[in-house]
N, C-alpha and C positions, 0 to 999 in steps of 0.2 A: 792101146788108146791112152793118150795123155790127157788127163782131166785136171783142169784148174778150178779148184773150189774157191769161192769168194764169199766172205762174210762182210756185208755192206756196213758202212758207217761213214761219218764225215771227218772225225778226228783220227780214227784208226780203221783201216780196211784190212782185214786179215786175208791172206792168200795161202793156198797150199796146192802143190802140184804132185800128182801121183801118176803111176802107170798102172793100167789094169788090163790083164790078159787072162781071160777065163776067170778062174777063181783066185788068181795070183794078183796081189796088189803090192806096190812098192812106193814108198815116199821118195820123191826126188828133191824137193825143197819146200820151204815154207817161210813166212815172214809177214811183215805188215807194211803197208803204205801209211804214212802219217802226214797230217797237215798241222801247221802251227795254230795254236789257239787264238792268237791275236789277229789273224787274217779275217777279212770279211768273208761271208759264206760264198759269195760269187767267186772269189779268188781261190778258196779252198776247192770248190767244185771244178774249176779250171785245172788246178794242180792234180786232182784225182784223175781227171780225164787224160791228161798228158802222161802222168805216171803209169796209169793202167795200160795205155797204148804202148809205152816202152816195155812194160812187164810182159805183155802179150807177145811183143816182138822178140824178146829175149827167150821166153819159155816155150813158145810155139805150141800151145795146147791144141788138141783136136776138138775139144768141147769145154764149155764153161758151165759150172754148176753154181747157182747163186741162191741165197735164202730169200724166200718171200718175206715181206715185212710183217712183223707182229707188233702191234701197238700196245705198249704198256700204259701206265698211268701218265707218263710225261709226253703229252701231245706235241709240245714245242720241239723236243728232241726228235720225236718220230717224224715230224715234217722235214727237218734238216736231213735225217737219214734217208727219207724218201727221195729228196732232191739228189743226194749222192748216189743212191741206187739207180735213179734215172740216168745219171751220167755213166754209171757202170754198164747198164743195159745198152745205151747208145754206143759206147766204145766197143763192146763185144760185136754189135751189129756192124759198126763201121769197119772193124777188122775182119769181118766175115766168119766169125767163130760161132758155131751153133751154141745156143744157150738153153739151159734147162733150169727151171725154178722148182724149189722144194720148200714145203712148210717145215717149221721146227719139228712138228710131230712126225713127218715123213722121215726126217733125218734121224730122229731118235729111234724110230721103228727099224730103219735100215741098219743102224750101227749097233744098237743095244737089243733090239727085238721087242721093245716096249715103247709105245708112243708117248708115254708120260714119264719117261725116265728123267732122272735128275741130271743136271749139267755135269756133275763130277763123274757120273756113270758113263756119259757119252765120251767125256775126255779120256777116261781110263780105257774104254773099249777101243777108242781111236788109237791110243798108244799101243794096245795089245795087237790089234789087227795089222798095224804097220810095223810091228816088231821094234818099237822105239824104247830106249832106256828110260825116258822121262816124258811126261806130257809136254807137248810143244808150248812154248811161250812166245808172244803173249796169247792170252785166251782166244783172241780173235783168229790167230793162226790155227789153233787147235780146232776151232769151229769150222774154219775153211777146209781143213783136212777132212773133217766129218762130212761136210757137204760133198767133197770129192768122192769119199767112200760111198755116200748115199747114191750118187749117180753111177758109180761102178757097179754097185749091187743091182740097181734098176736096169742098167744097160745090159747086164749079163743074165737078166731074168729070162725065163722061157716064155713069159707072158709078153704079148705084143706091146710094143711101146706106142704111146700116143703122144703127139706133140704137146708138151707141157704148157705151151702158150695158148693152146686152143681149149676153151672150156666147153664141155659137152652139155647140151641142154636137152631136157626131156619134156 
């Protein structure tokens, strides 16, 4: 399975592509899509959509793993990231690629084994699990690879998968 991890943003969107077969994972490529700071948000969103469509066409992932939004103290930045994330979700759907969403805690639990792990711990474990010499740069690309690893571990679990877009109500 080819898993494309995406770390959403509007200035920098990290991506990382891995293959996962049973317990074996291998990194194929990683990087970032960037948009110039001087452009209006609408132009940046358009560029994100077209660049992501091109990336999906080149990498041909079987599935996309993307981070759910976590709002920090800067609500203005969070809203712009939410817009960009919407474009990423739309593009995945347009390209017909199944999409799975994970919270930061789920990624930390899958990669490190502790849901409150520090960022440096996640980055180091990502490096180790993928047998890389150094932590991928930029940080957004390392985060994207961690998202891909999270899905690889979830998809190979013996527990039944539930559609991550469907919220269970009790």
